[in-house]
PyMOL Python script that loads the backbone (N, CA, C, O; Angstrom):
from pymol import cmd

cmd.read_pdbstr("""\
ATOM      1  N   MET A   1      -0.191  13.079  -9.466  1.00  0.00           N
ATOM      2  CA  MET A   1      -1.167  13.123  -8.507  1.00  0.00           C
ATOM      3  C   MET A   1      -2.087  15.015  -8.487  1.00  0.00           C
ATOM      4  O   MET A   1      -2.277  15.411  -7.337  1.00  0.00           O
ATOM      5  N   GLY A   2      -2.447  15.750  -9.327  1.00  0.00           N
ATOM      6  CA  GLY A   2      -3.449  16.795  -9.084  1.00  0.00           C
ATOM      7  C   GLY A   2      -3.811  17.806  -8.108  1.00  0.00           C
ATOM      8  O   GLY A   2      -4.203  17.331  -7.042  1.00  0.00           O
ATOM      9  N   LYS A   3      -3.793  18.706  -8.162  1.00  0.00           N
ATOM     10  CA  LYS A   3      -4.927  19.543  -7.329  1.00  0.00           C
ATOM     11  C   LYS A   3      -6.017  18.275  -6.471  1.00  0.00           C
ATOM     12  O   LYS A   3      -5.903  17.524  -5.502  1.00  0.00           O
ATOM     13  N   LYS A   4      -7.308  18.672  -7.734  1.00  0.00           N
ATOM     14  CA  LYS A   4      -8.184  17.726  -7.384  1.00  0.00           C
ATOM     15  C   LYS A   4      -7.999  16.413  -6.848  1.00  0.00           C
ATOM     16  O   LYS A   4      -8.995  15.997  -6.257  1.00  0.00           O
ATOM     17  N   CYS A   5      -6.577  15.287  -6.893  1.00  0.00           N
ATOM     18  CA  CYS A   5      -6.081  14.049  -6.819  1.00  0.00           C
ATOM     19  C   CYS A   5      -6.292  14.639  -5.280  1.00  0.00           C
ATOM     20  O   CYS A   5      -7.125  14.053  -4.588  1.00  0.00           O
ATOM     21  N   ARG A   6      -5.613  15.718  -4.734  1.00  0.00           N
ATOM     22  CA  ARG A   6      -4.838  15.731  -3.458  1.00  0.00           C
ATOM     23  C   ARG A   6      -6.816  16.104  -2.181  1.00  0.00           C
ATOM     24  O   ARG A   6      -7.243  15.572  -1.157  1.00  0.00           O
ATOM     25  N   GLU A   7      -7.410  17.365  -3.199  1.00  0.00           N
ATOM     26  CA  GLU A   7      -7.787  17.298  -2.284  1.00  0.00           C
ATOM     27  C   GLU A   7      -9.222  15.895  -1.874  1.00  0.00           C
ATOM     28  O   GLU A   7      -9.465  15.427  -0.761  1.00  0.00           O
ATOM     29  N   TYR A   8      -9.701  15.660  -2.789  1.00  0.00           N
ATOM     30  CA  TYR A   8     -10.384  14.018  -2.457  1.00  0.00           C
ATOM     31  C   TYR A   8      -9.613  12.966  -2.344  1.00  0.00           C
ATOM     32  O   TYR A   8     -10.118  11.890  -2.666  1.00  0.00           O
ATOM     33  N   MET A   9      -8.066  12.984  -1.817  1.00  0.00           N
ATOM     34  CA  MET A   9      -8.154  11.785  -0.721  1.00  0.00           C
ATOM     35  C   MET A   9      -7.624  12.772   0.433  1.00  0.00           C
ATOM     36  O   MET A   9      -7.233  12.267   1.485  1.00  0.00           O
ATOM     37  N   GLY A  10      -7.611  13.616   0.330  1.00  0.00           N
ATOM     38  CA  GLY A  10      -8.166  15.129   2.624  1.00  0.00           C
ATOM     39  C   GLY A  10      -9.401  13.988   2.631  1.00  0.00           C
ATOM     40  O   GLY A  10      -9.331  13.288   3.641  1.00  0.00           O
ATOM     41  N   GLU A  11     -10.583  13.617   1.688  1.00  0.00           N
ATOM     42  CA  GLU A  11     -12.174  13.014   2.534  1.00  0.00           C
ATOM     43  C   GLU A  11     -11.779  12.326   1.844  1.00  0.00           C
ATOM     44  O   GLU A  11     -12.099  12.556   0.678  1.00  0.00           O
ATOM     45  N   ILE A  12     -11.046  11.328   2.043  1.00  0.00           N
ATOM     46  CA  ILE A  12     -11.139   9.626   1.817  1.00  0.00           C
ATOM     47  C   ILE A  12     -11.755   9.115   2.884  1.00  0.00           C
ATOM     48  O   ILE A  12     -12.822   8.590   2.566  1.00  0.00           O
ATOM     49  N   ASN A  13     -11.492   9.053   4.111  1.00  0.00           N
ATOM     50  CA  ASN A  13     -11.856   7.781   5.285  1.00  0.00           C
ATOM     51  C   ASN A  13     -13.140   8.171   5.414  1.00  0.00           C
ATOM     52  O   ASN A  13     -14.017   7.396   5.795  1.00  0.00           O
ATOM     53  N   ASP A  14     -13.365   9.481   5.087  1.00  0.00           N
ATOM     54  CA  ASP A  14     -14.609   9.868   6.048  1.00  0.00           C
ATOM     55  C   ASP A  14     -16.122   9.424   4.659  1.00  0.00           C
ATOM     56  O   ASP A  14     -17.343   9.288   4.594  1.00  0.00           O
ATOM     57  N   TYR A  15     -15.266   9.385   4.075  1.00  0.00           N
ATOM     58  CA  TYR A  15     -15.375   8.289   2.428  1.00  0.00           C
ATOM     59  C   TYR A  15     -16.095   7.175   1.991  1.00  0.00           C
ATOM     60  O   TYR A  15     -17.140   6.946   1.381  1.00  0.00           O
ATOM     61  N   LEU A  16     -14.697   6.242   2.784  1.00  0.00           N
ATOM     62  CA  LEU A  16     -14.539   5.408   2.630  1.00  0.00           C
ATOM     63  C   LEU A  16     -15.849   4.461   4.172  1.00  0.00           C
ATOM     64  O   LEU A  16     -16.197   3.331   4.514  1.00  0.00           O
ATOM     65  N   ASP A  17     -16.052   5.738   4.520  1.00  0.00           N
ATOM     66  CA  ASP A  17     -16.844   5.609   6.524  1.00  0.00           C
ATOM     67  C   ASP A  17     -17.712   6.175   6.190  1.00  0.00           C
ATOM     68  O   ASP A  17     -18.024   7.220   6.761  1.00  0.00           O
ATOM     69  N   GLY A  18     -18.624   5.537   4.821  1.00  0.00           N
ATOM     70  CA  GLY A  18     -19.647   6.803   4.556  1.00  0.00           C
ATOM     71  C   GLY A  18     -19.709   8.477   5.187  1.00  0.00           C
ATOM     72  O   GLY A  18     -20.079   9.214   4.273  1.00  0.00           O
ATOM     73  N   GLU A  19     -19.569   8.894   5.882  1.00  0.00           N
ATOM     74  CA  GLU A  19     -19.804  10.125   6.620  1.00  0.00           C
ATOM     75  C   GLU A  19     -19.711  10.661   6.118  1.00  0.00           C
ATOM     76  O   GLU A  19     -19.727  11.716   6.752  1.00  0.00           O
ATOM     77  N   LEU A  20     -19.432  11.056   4.029  1.00  0.00           N
ATOM     78  CA  LEU A  20     -19.787  11.965   3.743  1.00  0.00           C
ATOM     79  C   LEU A  20     -21.275  12.433   3.657  1.00  0.00           C
ATOM     80  O   LEU A  20     -22.270  11.761   3.929  1.00  0.00           O
ATOM     81  N   ASP A  21     -21.196  14.236   3.050  1.00  0.00           N
ATOM     82  CA  ASP A  21     -22.879  14.759   2.304  1.00  0.00           C
ATOM     83  C   ASP A  21     -22.515  13.360   0.911  1.00  0.00           C
ATOM     84  O   ASP A  21     -21.583  12.722   0.421  1.00  0.00           O
ATOM     85  N   PRO A  22     -23.516  13.483   0.847  1.00  0.00           N
ATOM     86  CA  PRO A  22     -23.987  12.515  -1.015  1.00  0.00           C
ATOM     87  C   PRO A  22     -23.383  13.270  -1.411  1.00  0.00           C
ATOM     88  O   PRO A  22     -22.258  13.059  -0.956  1.00  0.00           O
ATOM     89  N   THR A  23     -23.352  14.723  -2.474  1.00  0.00           N
ATOM     90  CA  THR A  23     -23.017  15.423  -3.082  1.00  0.00           C
ATOM     91  C   THR A  23     -21.414  14.916  -3.376  1.00  0.00           C
ATOM     92  O   THR A  23     -20.973  14.520  -4.455  1.00  0.00           O
ATOM     93  N   ILE A  24     -20.464  15.086  -1.711  1.00  0.00           N
ATOM     94  CA  ILE A  24     -18.832  14.848  -2.015  1.00  0.00           C
ATOM     95  C   ILE A  24     -18.957  13.478  -2.108  1.00  0.00           C
ATOM     96  O   ILE A  24     -17.852  13.020  -2.398  1.00  0.00           O
ATOM     97  N   CYS A  25     -19.572  12.834  -2.027  1.00  0.00           N
ATOM     98  CA  CYS A  25     -19.872  11.169  -2.226  1.00  0.00           C
ATOM     99  C   CYS A  25     -20.082  10.705  -3.803  1.00  0.00           C
ATOM    100  O   CYS A  25     -19.970   9.575  -4.279  1.00  0.00           O
ATOM    101  N   ASP A  26     -20.350  11.687  -4.316  1.00  0.00           N
ATOM    102  CA  ASP A  26     -20.495  12.085  -5.523  1.00  0.00           C
ATOM    103  C   ASP A  26     -19.910  12.126  -7.266  1.00  0.00           C
ATOM    104  O   ASP A  26     -20.224  11.561  -8.313  1.00  0.00           O
ATOM    105  N   GLU A  27     -18.751  13.292  -6.763  1.00  0.00           N
ATOM    106  CA  GLU A  27     -18.131  14.581  -7.254  1.00  0.00           C
ATOM    107  C   GLU A  27     -17.128  12.830  -7.279  1.00  0.00           C
ATOM    108  O   GLU A  27     -16.971  12.229  -8.342  1.00  0.00           O
ATOM    109  N   ILE A  28     -16.513  12.225  -5.773  1.00  0.00           N
ATOM    110  CA  ILE A  28     -15.360  11.483  -5.924  1.00  0.00           C
ATOM    111  C   ILE A  28     -15.750  10.479  -6.613  1.00  0.00           C
ATOM    112  O   ILE A  28     -14.763   9.888  -7.051  1.00  0.00           O
ATOM    113  N   GLU A  29     -17.167   9.776  -7.067  1.00  0.00           N
ATOM    114  CA  GLU A  29     -17.028   8.769  -7.277  1.00  0.00           C
ATOM    115  C   GLU A  29     -16.611   8.760  -8.691  1.00  0.00           C
ATOM    116  O   GLU A  29     -15.939   7.965  -9.348  1.00  0.00           O
ATOM    117  N   ASN A  30     -17.375  10.200  -9.055  1.00  0.00           N
ATOM    118  CA  ASN A  30     -16.794  10.719 -10.934  1.00  0.00           C
ATOM    119  C   ASN A  30     -15.606  10.398 -11.492  1.00  0.00           C
ATOM    120  O   ASN A  30     -14.990   9.820 -12.388  1.00  0.00           O
ATOM    121  N   HIS A  31     -15.580  11.579  -9.757  1.00  0.00           N
ATOM    122  CA  HIS A  31     -13.525  11.699 -10.282  1.00  0.00           C
ATOM    123  C   HIS A  31     -12.445  10.438 -10.013  1.00  0.00           C
ATOM    124  O   HIS A  31     -11.225  10.425 -10.170  1.00  0.00           O
ATOM    125  N   ILE A  32     -13.376   9.361  -9.538  1.00  0.00           N
ATOM    126  CA  ILE A  32     -12.310   8.967  -9.995  1.00  0.00           C
ATOM    127  C   ILE A  32     -13.196   7.308 -10.892  1.00  0.00           C
ATOM    128  O   ILE A  32     -12.751   6.161 -10.941  1.00  0.00           O
ATOM    129  N   GLY A  33     -13.908   7.608 -11.201  1.00  0.00           N
ATOM    130  CA  GLY A  33     -13.977   6.677 -12.843  1.00  0.00           C
ATOM    131  C   GLY A  33     -13.636   7.787 -14.242  1.00  0.00           C
ATOM    132  O   GLY A  33     -14.126   7.959 -15.358  1.00  0.00           O
ATOM    133  N   GLN A  34     -12.717   8.277 -13.584  1.00  0.00           N
ATOM    134  CA  GLN A  34     -12.108   8.853 -14.723  1.00  0.00           C
ATOM    135  C   GLN A  34     -10.714   9.779 -14.525  1.00  0.00           C
ATOM    136  O   GLN A  34     -10.385  10.725 -15.240  1.00  0.00           O
ATOM    137  N   CYS A  35      -9.930   9.214 -13.277  1.00  0.00           N
ATOM    138  CA  CYS A  35      -9.142   8.658 -13.106  1.00  0.00           C
ATOM    139  C   CYS A  35      -8.513   7.762 -12.300  1.00  0.00           C
ATOM    140  O   CYS A  35      -8.893   7.775 -11.129  1.00  0.00           O
ATOM    141  N   GLU A  36      -7.338   6.694 -12.700  1.00  0.00           N
ATOM    142  CA  GLU A  36      -6.850   5.725 -12.587  1.00  0.00           C
ATOM    143  C   GLU A  36      -6.187   5.816 -11.478  1.00  0.00           C
ATOM    144  O   GLU A  36      -6.407   4.810 -10.805  1.00  0.00           O
ATOM    145  N   ASN A  37      -5.510   6.506 -10.984  1.00  0.00           N
ATOM    146  CA  ASN A  37      -4.316   6.985 -10.378  1.00  0.00           C
ATOM    147  C   ASN A  37      -5.497   6.327  -8.868  1.00  0.00           C
ATOM    148  O   ASN A  37      -5.649   5.332  -8.159  1.00  0.00           O
ATOM    149  N   CYS A  38      -5.944   7.404  -9.045  1.00  0.00           N
ATOM    150  CA  CYS A  38      -7.317   7.940  -7.764  1.00  0.00           C
ATOM    151  C   CYS A  38      -7.691   6.283  -7.936  1.00  0.00           C
ATOM    152  O   CYS A  38      -7.012   5.645  -7.132  1.00  0.00           O
ATOM    153  N   ARG A  39      -8.660   5.322  -8.831  1.00  0.00           N
ATOM    154  CA  ARG A  39      -9.754   4.990  -8.412  1.00  0.00           C
ATOM    155  C   ARG A  39      -8.341   3.476  -7.813  1.00  0.00           C
ATOM    156  O   ARG A  39      -8.719   2.600  -7.036  1.00  0.00           O
ATOM    157  N   ILE A  40      -6.861   3.491  -8.357  1.00  0.00           N
ATOM    158  CA  ILE A  40      -6.401   2.401  -8.148  1.00  0.00           C
ATOM    159  C   ILE A  40      -5.671   2.956  -5.569  1.00  0.00           C
ATOM    160  O   ILE A  40      -5.108   2.561  -4.548  1.00  0.00           O
ATOM    161  N   MET A  41      -6.071   3.540  -5.938  1.00  0.00           N
ATOM    162  CA  MET A  41      -6.182   4.181  -4.050  1.00  0.00           C
ATOM    163  C   MET A  41      -6.923   4.200  -3.710  1.00  0.00           C
ATOM    164  O   MET A  41      -6.824   4.366  -2.494  1.00  0.00           O
ATOM    165  N   VAL A  42      -8.366   4.083  -4.196  1.00  0.00           N
ATOM    166  CA  VAL A  42      -9.731   3.713  -2.877  1.00  0.00           C
ATOM    167  C   VAL A  42      -9.455   2.546  -3.212  1.00  0.00           C
ATOM    168  O   VAL A  42      -9.228   1.933  -2.169  1.00  0.00           O
ATOM    169  N   ASP A  43      -9.331   1.807  -4.181  1.00  0.00           N
ATOM    170  CA  ASP A  43      -9.535   0.696  -4.292  1.00  0.00           C
ATOM    171  C   ASP A  43      -8.753  -0.724  -2.894  1.00  0.00           C
ATOM    172  O   ASP A  43      -9.228  -1.616  -2.192  1.00  0.00           O
ATOM    173  N   THR A  44      -7.128  -0.031  -3.209  1.00  0.00           N
ATOM    174  CA  THR A  44      -6.648  -0.305  -2.326  1.00  0.00           C
ATOM    175  C   THR A  44      -7.204   0.240  -0.760  1.00  0.00           C
ATOM    176  O   THR A  44      -6.797  -0.596   0.047  1.00  0.00           O
ATOM    177  N   LEU A  45      -7.829   1.115  -0.180  1.00  0.00           N
ATOM    178  CA  LEU A  45      -7.733   1.319   1.043  1.00  0.00           C
ATOM    179  C   LEU A  45      -8.939   0.325   1.272  1.00  0.00           C
ATOM    180  O   LEU A  45      -8.804  -0.610   2.062  1.00  0.00           O
ATOM    181  N   LYS A  46     -10.564   0.604   0.321  1.00  0.00           N
ATOM    182  CA  LYS A  46     -11.593  -0.758   0.497  1.00  0.00           C
ATOM    183  C   LYS A  46     -10.936  -2.395   1.173  1.00  0.00           C
ATOM    184  O   LYS A  46     -11.597  -3.056   1.974  1.00  0.00           O
ATOM    185  N   GLN A  47      -9.643  -2.802   0.698  1.00  0.00           N
ATOM    186  CA  GLN A  47      -9.045  -3.586   0.477  1.00  0.00           C
ATOM    187  C   GLN A  47      -8.676  -4.070   1.777  1.00  0.00           C
ATOM    188  O   GLN A  47      -8.962  -5.139   2.315  1.00  0.00           O
ATOM    189  N   THR A  48      -7.856  -2.910   2.272  1.00  0.00           N
ATOM    190  CA  THR A  48      -7.237  -2.692   3.627  1.00  0.00           C
ATOM    191  C   THR A  48      -8.185  -2.736   4.819  1.00  0.00           C
ATOM    192  O   THR A  48      -8.015  -3.292   5.904  1.00  0.00           O
ATOM    193  N   VAL A  49      -9.724  -1.681   4.161  1.00  0.00           N
ATOM    194  CA  VAL A  49     -10.464  -1.734   5.786  1.00  0.00           C
ATOM    195  C   VAL A  49     -11.273  -2.823   6.211  1.00  0.00           C
ATOM    196  O   VAL A  49     -11.838  -2.965   7.295  1.00  0.00           O
ATOM    197  N   VAL A  50     -11.242  -4.271   4.301  1.00  0.00           N
ATOM    198  CA  VAL A  50     -11.859  -5.108   4.509  1.00  0.00           C
ATOM    199  C   VAL A  50     -11.061  -6.092   5.350  1.00  0.00           C
ATOM    200  O   VAL A  50     -11.432  -6.862   6.236  1.00  0.00           O
ATOM    201  N   LEU A  51     -10.239  -5.929   4.991  1.00  0.00           N
ATOM    202  CA  LEU A  51      -8.804  -7.534   5.945  1.00  0.00           C
ATOM    203  C   LEU A  51      -8.510  -6.740   6.881  1.00  0.00           C
ATOM    204  O   LEU A  51      -7.809  -7.438   7.614  1.00  0.00           O
ATOM    205  N   CYS A  52      -8.617  -5.322   7.529  1.00  0.00           N
ATOM    206  CA  CYS A  52      -8.642  -5.484   8.961  1.00  0.00           C
ATOM    207  C   CYS A  52      -9.346  -6.642  10.288  1.00  0.00           C
ATOM    208  O   CYS A  52      -9.038  -7.536  11.076  1.00  0.00           O
ATOM    209  N   ARG A  53     -11.180  -5.292   9.478  1.00  0.00           N
ATOM    210  CA  ARG A  53     -12.567  -5.305   9.744  1.00  0.00           C
ATOM    211  C   ARG A  53     -12.858  -6.724   9.669  1.00  0.00           C
ATOM    212  O   ARG A  53     -13.877  -6.939  10.326  1.00  0.00           O
ATOM    213  N   GLU A  54     -12.230  -8.168   8.960  1.00  0.00           N
ATOM    214  CA  GLU A  54     -12.673  -9.263   9.028  1.00  0.00           C
ATOM    215  C   GLU A  54     -11.134 -10.818   8.796  1.00  0.00           C
ATOM    216  O   GLU A  54     -11.040 -11.855   8.139  1.00  0.00           O
ATOM    217  N   GLY A  55     -10.501 -10.271   9.513  1.00  0.00           N
ATOM    218  CA  GLY A  55      -9.022 -10.727   9.466  1.00  0.00           C
ATOM    219  C   GLY A  55      -8.707 -11.253  10.599  1.00  0.00           C
ATOM    220  O   GLY A  55      -8.700 -10.423  11.508  1.00  0.00           O
ATOM    221  N   LYS A  56      -8.522 -11.992  10.812  1.00  0.00           N
ATOM    222  CA  LYS A  56      -8.219 -13.183  11.805  1.00  0.00           C
ATOM    223  C   LYS A  56      -6.770 -12.085  11.881  1.00  0.00           C
ATOM    224  O   LYS A  56      -6.144 -11.393  11.079  1.00  0.00           O
ATOM    225  N   ARG A  57      -6.668 -12.565  14.036  1.00  0.00           N
ATOM    226  CA  ARG A  57      -5.605 -11.543  14.335  1.00  0.00           C
ATOM    227  C   ARG A  57      -4.778 -13.064  15.296  1.00  0.00           C
ATOM    228  O   ARG A  57      -5.152 -13.692  16.287  1.00  0.00           O
ATOM    229  N   GLU A  58      -3.412 -13.197  14.305  1.00  0.00           N
ATOM    230  CA  GLU A  58      -2.515 -13.827  15.327  1.00  0.00           C
ATOM    231  C   GLU A  58      -1.430 -13.006  15.534  1.00  0.00           C
ATOM    232  O   GLU A  58      -1.027 -12.068  14.845  1.00  0.00           O
ATOM    233  N   ALA A  59      -0.916 -13.559  16.770  1.00  0.00           N
ATOM    234  CA  ALA A  59      -0.342 -13.837  18.035  1.00  0.00           C
ATOM    235  C   ALA A  59       1.173 -13.860  17.893  1.00  0.00           C
ATOM    236  O   ALA A  59       1.570 -14.988  17.601  1.00  0.00           O
ATOM    237  N   LEU A  60       2.108 -12.980  18.010  1.00  0.00           N
ATOM    238  CA  LEU A  60       3.414 -12.776  17.504  1.00  0.00           C
ATOM    239  C   LEU A  60       4.214 -13.666  18.955  1.00  0.00           C
ATOM    240  O   LEU A  60       4.302 -13.768  20.179  1.00  0.00           O
ATOM    241  N   PRO A  61       4.691 -14.187  17.513  1.00  0.00           N
ATOM    242  CA  PRO A  61       6.113 -14.762  19.120  1.00  0.00           C
ATOM    243  C   PRO A  61       6.939 -13.815  20.018  1.00  0.00           C
ATOM    244  O   PRO A  61       7.927 -13.188  19.638  1.00  0.00           O
ATOM    245  N   ALA A  62       6.514 -13.796  21.008  1.00  0.00           N
ATOM    246  CA  ALA A  62       7.040 -12.655  22.250  1.00  0.00           C
ATOM    247  C   ALA A  62       8.075 -12.586  22.076  1.00  0.00           C
ATOM    248  O   ALA A  62       8.483 -12.510  23.235  1.00  0.00           O
ATOM    249  N   ALA A  63       9.123 -12.541  21.319  1.00  0.00           N
ATOM    250  CA  ALA A  63      10.846 -11.841  21.022  1.00  0.00           C
ATOM    251  C   ALA A  63      10.473 -10.637  20.220  1.00  0.00           C
ATOM    252  O   ALA A  63      10.763  -9.441  20.189  1.00  0.00           O
ATOM    253  N   LEU A  64       9.836 -11.332  19.695  1.00  0.00           N
ATOM    254  CA  LEU A  64       8.643 -10.013  18.062  1.00  0.00           C
ATOM    255  C   LEU A  64       8.384  -9.325  19.060  1.00  0.00           C
ATOM    256  O   LEU A  64       9.130  -8.565  19.678  1.00  0.00           O
ATOM    257  N   GLU A  65       7.248  -9.594  19.246  1.00  0.00           N
ATOM    258  CA  GLU A  65       5.987  -8.264  20.383  1.00  0.00           C
ATOM    259  C   GLU A  65       7.167  -8.565  21.630  1.00  0.00           C
ATOM    260  O   GLU A  65       7.577  -9.708  21.830  1.00  0.00           O
ATOM    261  N   GLU A  66       7.504  -7.730  22.195  1.00  0.00           N
ATOM    262  CA  GLU A  66       8.586  -7.705  23.037  1.00  0.00           C
ATOM    263  C   GLU A  66       9.212  -6.257  22.651  1.00  0.00           C
ATOM    264  O   GLU A  66       9.119  -5.127  23.128  1.00  0.00           O
ATOM    265  N   LYS A  67      10.049  -6.976  21.304  1.00  0.00           N
ATOM    266  CA  LYS A  67      11.212  -6.213  20.299  1.00  0.00           C
ATOM    267  C   LYS A  67       9.901  -5.373  20.262  1.00  0.00           C
ATOM    268  O   LYS A  67       9.364  -5.297  21.367  1.00  0.00           O
ATOM    269  N   LEU A  68       9.389  -4.855  19.454  1.00  0.00           N
ATOM    270  CA  LEU A  68       8.235  -4.256  18.998  1.00  0.00           C
ATOM    271  C   LEU A  68       7.653  -3.717  19.810  1.00  0.00           C
ATOM    272  O   LEU A  68       7.433  -2.678  19.188  1.00  0.00           O
ATOM    273  N   THR A  69       7.144  -3.552  20.864  1.00  0.00           N
ATOM    274  CA  THR A  69       7.013  -2.925  22.356  1.00  0.00           C
ATOM    275  C   THR A  69       8.428  -1.866  22.522  1.00  0.00           C
ATOM    276  O   THR A  69       8.721  -0.721  22.177  1.00  0.00           O
ATOM    277  N   GLY A  70       8.720  -2.370  22.853  1.00  0.00           N
ATOM    278  CA  GLY A  70      10.450  -1.342  22.768  1.00  0.00           C
ATOM    279  C   GLY A  70      10.793  -0.833  22.011  1.00  0.00           C
ATOM    280  O   GLY A  70      11.481   0.186  22.074  1.00  0.00           O
ATOM    281  N   LEU A  71      10.582  -1.149  21.471  1.00  0.00           N
ATOM    282  CA  LEU A  71      10.578  -0.600  19.969  1.00  0.00           C
ATOM    283  C   LEU A  71       9.727   0.646  20.164  1.00  0.00           C
ATOM    284  O   LEU A  71      10.397   1.646  20.425  1.00  0.00           O
ATOM    285  N   LEU A  72       8.110   0.866  20.084  1.00  0.00           N
ATOM    286  CA  LEU A  72       7.092   1.704  20.525  1.00  0.00           C
ATOM    287  C   LEU A  72       6.952   2.722  21.617  1.00  0.00           C
ATOM    288  O   LEU A  72       6.254   3.735  21.641  1.00  0.00           O
ATOM    289  N   ARG A  73       8.098   2.033  22.880  1.00  0.00           N
ATOM    290  CA  ARG A  73       7.971   3.013  23.568  1.00  0.00           C
ATOM    291  C   ARG A  73       9.501   4.278  23.803  1.00  0.00           C
ATOM    292  O   ARG A  73       9.545   5.406  24.293  1.00  0.00           O
ATOM    293  N   GLU A  74      10.238   3.661  23.373  1.00  0.00           N
ATOM    294  CA  GLU A  74      11.750   4.041  23.051  1.00  0.00           C
ATOM    295  C   GLU A  74      11.133   5.351  22.198  1.00  0.00           C
ATOM    296  O   GLU A  74      11.099   6.491  22.662  1.00  0.00           O
ATOM    297  N   ARG A  75      10.672   4.989  20.920  1.00  0.00           N
ATOM    298  CA  ARG A  75      10.494   6.042  19.952  1.00  0.00           C
ATOM    299  C   ARG A  75       9.285   6.821  20.584  1.00  0.00           C
ATOM    300  O   ARG A  75       9.504   7.963  20.180  1.00  0.00           O
ATOM    301  N   TRP A  76       8.210   6.874  21.290  1.00  0.00           N
ATOM    302  CA  TRP A  76       7.789   7.451  21.761  1.00  0.00           C
ATOM    303  C   TRP A  76       7.842   8.242  23.058  1.00  0.00           C
ATOM    304  O   TRP A  76       7.329   9.314  23.378  1.00  0.00           O
ATOM    305  N   ASN A  77       8.933   7.042  23.965  1.00  0.00           N
ATOM    306  CA  ASN A  77       9.336   8.663  25.117  1.00  0.00           C
ATOM    307  C   ASN A  77      11.098   8.885  24.645  1.00  0.00           C
ATOM    308  O   ASN A  77      12.123   8.594  25.261  1.00  0.00           O
ATOM    309  N   LYS A  78      10.924   9.416  23.519  1.00  0.00           N
ATOM    310  CA  LYS A  78      11.803  10.059  22.382  1.00  0.00           C
ATOM    311  C   LYS A  78      11.045  11.305  22.123  1.00  0.00           C
ATOM    312  O   LYS A  78      11.620  12.363  22.380  1.00  0.00           O
ATOM    313  N   LYS A  79       9.604  11.344  21.560  1.00  0.00           N
ATOM    314  CA  LYS A  79       8.877  12.424  20.687  1.00  0.00           C
ATOM    315  C   LYS A  79       8.229  12.797  22.361  1.00  0.00           C
ATOM    316  O   LYS A  79       7.844  13.967  22.378  1.00  0.00           O
ATOM    317  N   PHE A  80       8.071  12.239  23.439  1.00  0.00           N
ATOM    318  CA  PHE A  80       6.857  13.237  23.976  1.00  0.00           C
ATOM    319  C   PHE A  80       7.084  12.670  25.619  1.00  0.00           C
ATOM    320  O   PHE A  80       6.216  12.629  26.491  1.00  0.00           O
ATOM    321  N   GLY A  81       8.479  12.267  25.735  1.00  0.00           N
ATOM    322  CA  GLY A  81       8.581  12.032  26.823  1.00  0.00           C
ATOM    323  C   GLY A  81       8.408  11.278  27.721  1.00  0.00           C
ATOM    324  O   GLY A  81       7.545  10.533  27.257  1.00  0.00           O
ATOM    325  N   LYS A  82       8.715  10.792  29.119  1.00  0.00           N
ATOM    326  CA  LYS A  82       8.138   9.778  29.857  1.00  0.00           C
ATOM    327  C   LYS A  82       6.967  10.320  30.419  1.00  0.00           C
ATOM    328  O   LYS A  82       6.247   9.625  31.135  1.00  0.00           O
TER     329      LYS A  82
END
""", "prot")
cmd.dss("prot")
cmd.show_as("cartoon", "prot")
cmd.util.cbc("prot")
cmd.orient("prot")
């Protein structure tokens, strides 16, 4: 991924949310039209956003939820203290 790719990827969330200046959006769209790697990344992110917005929430089994919550709490406390 070249320097230009990195610059655009730093703005990709705002691009996908429609929060960028139209001129910058045009630049990004021109770039992803020419750069297969960036196009794949943007398409994947778009699909992820759609799945997250439209996806159905699934309950975790209680044991798994407890384990994940415990791990998150442990890592939080390790990083930020109690």
